[in-house]
C-alpha positions as CSV (number, residue, x, y, z in Angstrom):
1,M,81.8,97.1,97.2
2,L,79.9,96.2,100.4
3,N,80.8,99.6,101.6
4,S,79.1,101.3,98.9
5,Y,76.0,99.1,99.3
6,H,75.9,100.2,103.0
7,H,76.5,103.9,102.4
8,T,74.6,104.6,99.2
9,L,71.1,105.9,100.0
10,P,68.0,104.1,98.5
11,G,67.7,105.2,94.8
12,G,71.5,105.7,94.5
13,T,73.7,103.8,92.1
14,I,76.7,101.7,92.2
15,D,78.5,101.0,89.1
16,V,81.3,98.3,88.9
17,R,83.6,98.2,85.8
18,V,86.3,95.5,85.1
19,H,88.8,96.1,82.3
20,K,92.3,95.7,81.5
21,N,95.1,97.8,79.7
22,E,98.6,96.8,78.5
23,L,99.9,96.9,82.1
24,A,97.1,95.9,84.6
25,A,93.7,94.6,85.3
26,I,91.5,97.2,86.8
27,I,88.4,97.1,88.9
28,E,86.5,100.4,89.3
29,I,83.7,100.9,91.6
30,A,81.7,104.3,91.7
31,D,78.8,105.0,93.9
32,T,76.5,107.9,94.5
33,G,77.0,107.8,98.4
34,P,78.4,110.5,100.7
35,G,82.1,109.7,99.5
36,I,85.2,110.2,101.7
37,S,86.7,113.6,102.3
38,P,90.1,114.1,100.8
39,E,91.5,114.4,104.3
40,D,90.3,111.0,105.2
41,R,91.0,109.0,102.1
42,E,94.4,107.9,103.3
43,R,93.3,107.2,107.0
44,V,90.4,105.1,105.9
45,F,92.9,102.2,105.2
46,D,94.2,102.4,108.9
47,R,92.9,99.6,111.0
48,F,90.1,100.6,113.2
49,Y,89.7,104.1,111.8
50,R,86.2,105.5,111.0
51,S,85.6,108.8,109.5
52,K,83.8,111.3,111.8
53,G,80.1,111.2,111.2
54,V,80.0,107.9,109.6
55,N,77.0,105.9,110.9
56,G,77.2,102.1,110.9
57,T,78.2,99.1,112.9
58,G,81.6,98.2,111.4
59,C,84.8,98.4,113.4
60,G,87.0,100.1,110.7
61,L,88.7,97.0,109.3
62,G,87.3,96.5,105.8
63,L,89.5,98.8,103.8
64,A,92.5,97.9,105.7
65,I,92.0,94.3,104.8
66,V,91.3,95.2,101.2
67,K,94.4,97.3,100.9
68,S,96.5,94.6,102.6
69,S,95.4,92.0,100.2
70,V,95.7,94.2,97.1
71,N,99.3,95.2,98.1
72,R,100.2,91.5,98.6
73,H,99.2,90.8,95.0
74,G,101.3,93.6,93.8
75,G,98.4,96.0,93.2
76,T,97.4,99.5,94.2
77,I,94.1,101.0,95.4
78,T,93.2,104.6,95.1
79,L,90.1,106.6,96.3
80,G,88.8,109.6,94.6
81,E,85.5,111.3,93.5
82,T,83.3,110.2,90.8
83,V,83.2,112.0,87.4
84,E,80.0,113.6,88.6
85,G,81.9,115.0,91.7
86,K,79.8,113.2,94.3
87,G,80.1,109.9,95.8
88,L,83.2,107.7,95.8
89,R,85.3,106.1,93.1
90,V,87.6,103.2,94.0
91,V,90.1,102.0,91.5
92,I,92.0,98.8,92.1
93,E,94.9,97.8,89.7
94,F,96.6,94.4,89.7
95,P,99.7,94.2,87.3
96,L,99.5,91.8,84.4
97,H,102.2,89.1,84.4
98,L,102.7,88.2,80.9
């Protein structure tokens, strides 16, 4: 969510939704920032990778750490576009152990 905060312009929005279905607990984050190109959506999980043209002071570890943590708990993380077609939508799912 910190990436959404840093990359969404003033006046933009960040929506966070937490819910569950029969199989998983789900966290969804959608912002109105610049998004991540489809070509970069898998690469941004690589350590030290930063998309071209992204301004900032980070070193490209944030999403790699998130994905590692999600995977260790048996979850998945996917990146895509928001329903409006702009910004980024992140969906994290953790399996329910009933």
